[in-house]
Structures are given as C-alpha cells and as structure tokens.
matplotlib code that plots the C-alpha trace (Angstrom):
import matplotlib.pyplot as plt

x = [3.4, 4.7, 6.4, 3.3, 1.4, 4.1, 2.2, -0.8, 1.2, 0.4, 3.0, 4.8, 2.7, -0.5, -3.8, -6.2, -8.5, -5.6, -4.4, -7.9, -8.1, -4.7, -5.5, -8.8, -7.1, -4.4, -7.1, -9.1, -6.2, -4.7, -7.8, -10.9, -12.8, -15.7, -16.2, -16.6, -18.8, -21.2, -21.3, -22.3, -24.9, -26.4, -26.7, -28.8, -32.0, -31.7, -32.0, -34.3, -37.4, -38.3, -38.6, -39.9, -43.4, -44.7, -47.9, -50.0, -53.0, -53.1, -52.7, -49.6, -48.0, -45.6, -43.5, -42.0, -42.0, -40.6, -37.4, -36.8, -34.0, -32.3, -32.6, -31.1, -28.2, -27.5, -27.6, -25.3, -22.9, -22.8, -21.9, -19.2, -17.7, -17.6, -15.7, -13.4, -12.5, -11.6, -9.5, -8.2, -7.4, -5.5, -8.7, -10.5, -11.0, -12.9, -14.9, -15.8, -16.9, -18.9, -20.6, -21.6, -23.0, -24.9, -26.4, -27.7, -29.1, -30.9, -33.1, -35.4, -34.8, -35.1, -37.9, -36.0, -32.8, -34.6, -36.9, -33.9, -32.2, -29.4, -28.9, -26.7, -24.7, -23.9, -22.9, -20.8, -19.2, -18.2, -16.7, -14.7, -13.3, -12.2, -10.7, -8.8, -5.1, -2.6, -0.3, 3.4, 5.7, 7.8, 11.1, 10.1, 9.1, 12.4, 14.4, 12.4, 13.1, 16.8, 17.0, 15.3, 17.6, 20.6, 19.4, 18.8, 22.2, 24.0, 22.1, 24.4, 27.6, 26.3, 25.4, 28.8, 30.5, 28.3, 29.2, 33.0, 32.8, 31.1, 33.6, 36.5, 35.0, 34.4, 37.4, 39.4, 38.6, 41.0, 40.4, 42.6, 45.3, 44.5, 46.7, 47.5, 46.3, 49.0, 47.2, 44.6, 45.5, 46.0, 43.2, 43.8, 43.0, 45.5, 48.2, 47.6, 47.8, 51.0, 52.5, 51.5, 53.0, 56.3, 57.4, 56.4, 58.5, 61.4, 61.1, 60.9, 64.0, 65.8, 64.8, 66.1, 69.4, 69.8]
y = [22.5, 19.1, 18.3, 16.4, 19.6, 21.5, 21.5, 23.1, 26.1, 29.4, 30.3, 33.7, 36.5, 34.4, 35.7, 33.4, 32.9, 31.7, 29.4, 27.8, 27.4, 25.7, 23.4, 22.3, 21.9, 19.6, 17.7, 17.1, 16.0, 13.5, 11.3, 10.1, 13.2, 13.1, 9.4, 9.8, 12.9, 11.0, 8.0, 10.4, 12.0, 8.6, 7.7, 10.7, 9.8, 6.1, 6.8, 9.8, 8.7, 5.7, 8.0, 11.1, 12.5, 14.3, 16.3, 16.5, 18.8, 18.7, 14.9, 13.4, 10.5, 8.3, 5.8, 4.0, 0.3, -2.8, -2.3, 1.1, -0.2, -1.7, 1.6, 3.4, 1.0, 1.2, 5.0, 5.3, 2.8, 4.8, 7.9, 6.1, 4.6, 8.1, 9.5, 6.4, 7.1, 10.7, 10.0, 6.5, 6.5, 3.2, 1.2, 3.0, -0.2, -1.8, 1.3, 1.6, -2.1, -1.9, 1.3, -0.3, -3.4, -1.4, 0.8, -2.2, -3.7, -0.5, -1.0, -3.7, -2.6, 1.1, 2.3, 1.7, 3.3, 6.4, 6.6, 6.4, 9.4, 7.3, 4.9, 6.9, 8.8, 5.5, 3.6, 6.4, 7.2, 3.5, 3.4, 6.6, 5.3, 2.0, 3.8, 6.5, 6.2, 8.6, 10.8, 9.6, 11.2, 14.0, 12.4, 9.1, 10.8, 12.7, 9.5, 7.7, 10.5, 10.6, 6.8, 6.9, 9.7, 7.7, 4.6, 6.5, 8.2, 4.9, 2.9, 4.0, 3.3, -0.1, -0.9, 0.2, -2.0, -5.0, -4.5, -4.2, -7.4, -9.3, -8.2, -9.3, -12.7, -13.5, -15.3, -13.4, -14.9, -13.4, -14.4, -17.2, -16.2, -16.9, -19.7, -19.3, -22.0, -24.6, -26.6, -29.2, -32.4, -35.4, -37.9, -41.4, -42.9, -40.6, -41.5, -45.3, -44.7, -42.8, -45.5, -48.1, -46.3, -45.5, -49.2, -49.8, -47.0, -48.2, -51.7, -50.3, -48.4, -51.4, -53.4, -50.6, -50.6, -54.3]
z = [31.1, 30.0, 26.7, 25.6, 25.5, 23.7, 20.4, 22.1, 23.3, 21.7, 19.1, 19.1, 17.8, 17.7, 19.0, 20.9, 17.9, 15.7, 18.4, 18.8, 15.0, 14.9, 17.7, 16.1, 12.8, 14.3, 16.2, 13.0, 10.9, 13.4, 13.8, 12.0, 12.9, 10.5, 10.9, 14.7, 14.2, 11.9, 14.3, 17.2, 14.9, 14.1, 17.8, 18.7, 16.7, 17.5, 21.3, 21.0, 19.1, 21.3, 24.3, 22.5, 23.0, 20.0, 20.0, 16.9, 17.0, 20.8, 20.8, 22.4, 20.5, 22.3, 20.4, 23.3, 22.8, 24.4, 22.3, 23.9, 26.1, 23.1, 21.2, 24.1, 24.3, 20.6, 20.6, 23.6, 22.0, 18.7, 20.6, 22.6, 19.5, 17.9, 20.9, 20.9, 17.3, 18.3, 21.4, 20.6, 16.8, 17.2, 17.5, 14.7, 12.7, 15.5, 16.1, 12.4, 12.1, 15.4, 14.2, 10.9, 12.6, 15.2, 12.5, 10.7, 13.9, 14.7, 11.6, 13.1, 16.7, 16.8, 14.4, 11.2, 12.5, 13.8, 10.8, 8.5, 10.0, 11.5, 8.6, 6.2, 8.9, 10.7, 7.6, 6.2, 9.5, 10.0, 6.6, 7.2, 10.4, 8.8, 5.8, 7.7, 8.0, 9.9, 8.0, 7.9, 10.4, 8.9, 10.0, 8.5, 5.2, 5.0, 5.7, 3.0, 0.6, 1.3, 1.0, -2.4, -3.6, -2.5, -4.3, -7.5, -7.3, -6.7, -9.3, -12.3, -10.3, -9.3, -13.0, -14.2, -11.5, -12.5, -16.2, -15.3, -13.1, -15.9, -18.4, -16.1, -15.5, -19.2, -20.8, -23.4, -26.8, -29.4, -33.0, -34.3, -36.9, -40.4, -41.8, -45.5, -47.8, -48.3, -50.8, -50.7, -48.9, -51.1, -51.3, -50.1, -53.5, -55.2, -52.7, -53.3, -57.0, -56.7, -54.5, -57.0, -60.0, -58.3, -58.1, -61.7, -62.9, -60.9, -62.3, -65.8, -65.2, -64.0, -67.2, -69.4, -67.5, -68.1]

ax = plt.figure().add_subplot(projection="3d")
ax.plot(x, y, z, "-o")
ax.set_aspect("equal")
plt.show()
C-alpha cells in the first residue's frame, strides 16, 4: 500500500465498521460533499421526466418533447459537476457556478426544472460548492499560532527598546541656573540725565575753588 493511502489504513484496535465511518467522515470533511450531493440530486429529475411514461387510470402519459435531448444533457452535466466537486475540490468554484447556471437554464428547457424538484437543490448545491473552503493544514495552523505567540511575547521588549532609543536620541535639556537679580538696568534717559549733571557739578566745584 502506498503512502498516499496511509490515511485509509485501519487503525490499531479498529473494527471494520469504525474504519468505514472514519473514511466516510474524512471524505465528507475534505470536499464540498453536500454541495455535490445536491447537484447530483438536481440532475436526476431534470433528465428523468422528459423520458418518463406515467400511467393515470390506465392511460399512459408521455412528456417527451423536442427539448428532451437538452434535458438529458443538462441532467448528465449536473451529475458530472457534482462528482467533480467530490473528486476535484480544486475546481469547486467552477462547478458551483456551472451548476447554478444549468439549474436556471433547465427552467425553460426541462419542464420548469423537473417540475420544480431540481430548482432548489441545484441552486443551494451550487452555492455550497462556491462557498466551501478547505480546512487549514495542522502544521500551518501550528506555525501560525507559534508566530502569533512570539510576536505577542516580543511586543513589550520592542516597545521598551523603541522608548529607550527615542530617549537616547533626544537632546539633554537641563534647566538653566537661576541668576540672582542684580538690579534693574538703567534707562537711557536716566543715563543721559546723569551724564548731563556730572559736568555741571564739576563746573560748579571749579567756580567755588576759584
């Protein structure tokens, strides 16, 4: 058995019923299972009613029309798209969009989408296939969790380093010393007046000396 089928091997102390349940559960969780199932369910009435022969009170009613070939093609395509979504999940978006369009086309082509029996399953199945997304890988999720924890742990240290670097780059601004008051400076007018009075006093002194 190859390594690709290692996940399908029976586990130890596992009976066949448990193994089948585990395989089906893994198959259902790793692909748009219900979207593909609804698409296949929508394809059955679309391709069945145009070729069906119903008997009512001993009278055979045939609903085959000239659009019977188109109904058959639409029904087969819906089934194929459902299987594609199961076994090729990578193209699930294309399968979902094509399922929705074919379901809408089957309304005028195939007896109102199989008398309405294929309308809701086809639209819901197409939407489920488009909206489905695979689960993240366990290793990737663990790596993302470790990276988040490391970033959270290093955030305070980075903040402290940033604050320290900012404080180191800022210039040291010490307060200037307070100079005691040495008196108000003399006004220019007062100085001129003082200069004018000094010579007069000196001339007066000279006259007294004479």
